[in-house]
N, C-alpha and C positions, 0 to 999 in steps of 0.2 A: 874560239876563245872558250876556256873552260868555265865551269860553274864557280861562283865565289865560295871561298872557304867560310864555313860557319862554325861557331862554337856551340857545343851542346849546353842547354840550360842545366842548372844543378839538379833539377828533379830527374833529369835523364841520366845522371851519372850514378852508376851502382855504388853502393856502400855496404861494407861488411864490418859491423862493429862487434862481432862475436868475441874478438880477442881483447876488447877494451874492458876496463874495470871502472865502474860497473858496465855490464854488457849493454850495448846499444841495440834497440830493436828496429831502428830505422833501416830502410833498404835503399835509400838514395841520399845523395850529399845534402840536398836542401833540407830534408827532414832531419838529418843528423845534426846539422847546424842548429836547428830549432830545438831539438832534443837536448843538445849540450847546453844551450842557453837556459832552458827551463829546468834542468835537473842538476846543474852544477852544484856541488856541495859548498863552494865558496863563491856565491854570487858577488858581483862587483860591489865594493864599498867605496864610499867617498867621504873625505873629511872636510869640515869647515873649521877654520882656526880663528879664535877670538883672542884679542890681547888688550890689556889695559895697563898703561904705565902710571905708576903712582898708586895712591890709596883708593881702594874700591869701597866707598862708604855705604852706610845704610841706605837702602832703597835706590842705589845706583843701578842703572841699566848696564849690562855687560854685553857689548856688541863687537862688531868686526874689529874696530880699532879706536882707542881713546882719542885719536887725533880727529876723528869725524865729529863735527859738532853734534851735540845731543847724543849721548850714549844709547838713547832709546831707538836708534835707527834699527829697524827690524831686519832680521836675516831672512832673505827671500829664498825659499827652497826651489831650485831649478829642476828638480826631478820628483817623480812619484817615488817615495822612499819611506823607510822606517828609521827612527832614531834608535840605535842599538847600544851605543856606548858613549860615555862622557868621561873625559879626563880633565883635571884641574891641578894647577901648580902655581905657587907664588913664593916670594922670597922670604916671607916670615915663617918661623918655625912652629908657631901655634896660632891657629885661626879658629874662631867659633862663629858659625852662622849657617844660613840656609840659602841655597841657590834655587830660585823658583823658575820654572820653564812655562812660558805663556804661549799658547797657540792662537794665532789670528786675533790678537787684541792685546790691550794693556790693562784693562780694568780688572778688578777682583772677580773671582768666580771662574776664570778661564785658565787657571793653573793646571797643567796636565802632568807635571812631574816636579818633584823637589828632591834635592840632595842636601843632607845635613852634614855639617862639619863640626867636629868636636875635638879641639886640641890637635889639629893636624896642619900640615902645610901642602899636602898633595892628596889627591883622591883619584881612583880609577873605579868606575862603577859601570855595571851593565844596566843600562836603562831599559825600562819596559818597552815593548814594541809600540812606539807611538807613531801612527801612520800620518803621512803628509802627502798632499797632492802637489804637483808642480804649481808654484805660485803662492802656496801657503806661507804664512809668516811665523817666525819663531823669535821670541825675545826672552832674555835671561835677566833676572833681577836679584841682586844680593840683599838679603835681610840679615842685619848684624845682630848677633846674640853675645858678642864678646869682642875680641880683637879683629879689626878689619884686615882683609888680605891686601898685599901690596905687590905691584908688578906681576899681574896675573896673566896666565895663559890658560885657555881652555880649548880643548879639541872635541868637537862633536863628530861622531862617526855614524854614517847613514848607510843602510843596506838599500841598494836600488831595487825597486819592485816593478 
C-alpha cells in the first residue's frame, strides 16, 4: 500500500507576484493572501440601511426601521470598522435640520458627527473616519431647524478594519 496523498500548505506553494500591479513581494501563496488583504486599495465596505416611514420629527431617533418600537434602538456594529460615508434621502423637496450621530450612548456630549441640511431633500457626505469596535453602538437623532423630513432612508457605509 502506497503513502497517502497530502496537500501542501499554502506557505509551501511558491508565488511570483512580479507581474501584478502593484507588485507583490510575497514569495509564497499564504503571504500573498495576507499581502492582498492588507494592501488592497478598496478594502471591503459594508452598508447599514435605516428607514423611517412618515414624519421624522424633532429629536426623533432614526434607526433600523420605524416599525421597531422605540426608534432609539441602537445600531450594533458587528465589525471593527470606520464610518466613511453617509447618504440621506426623503420625499420632501426642502428639509432643514441636523442629523446627530451618537457613539455608545444617548446623552448629550457624546455626539461624534453631525450633518446639516439646508433646503435639500437628499445628501451624500463623506463622514470623517469615526472608528468603531465590534459591539459598539451608533444612534442617529434628528434635530429640526425647519421642515421635517418624511419617508426617510439613510445608508451608512463602513470600511472594515
